[in-house]
Steps between C-alpha positions, in 0.01 A plus 500: 500500500595244764314175579310472829704297753379152606398650839245722326314224313191549717448855374242578230701559183304345212183634338275278291459664160147368464329584830747717687544274801823543687705190577793449725815365333444174685150470364606591146781246470286220632214529234458522127158668515362795695342358821232773483383494138663177368665680207817332391835671552755507222666156534828631351542749791600202716820477289600846630412479870866533585504839329199626695545330839803421710550125525675314775 
């Protein structure tokens, strides 16, 4: 599995496990809670963003 390139960060690629809302990569990396239902995301996932998303 390859990581989405930086150019594709505006595509929907994240699904909130609580409410099912779809977030773009840009939206997901900018928040710690779902903007729709306010459920917290796993804070430790931030440690692995470089594995999931291409960085500059």
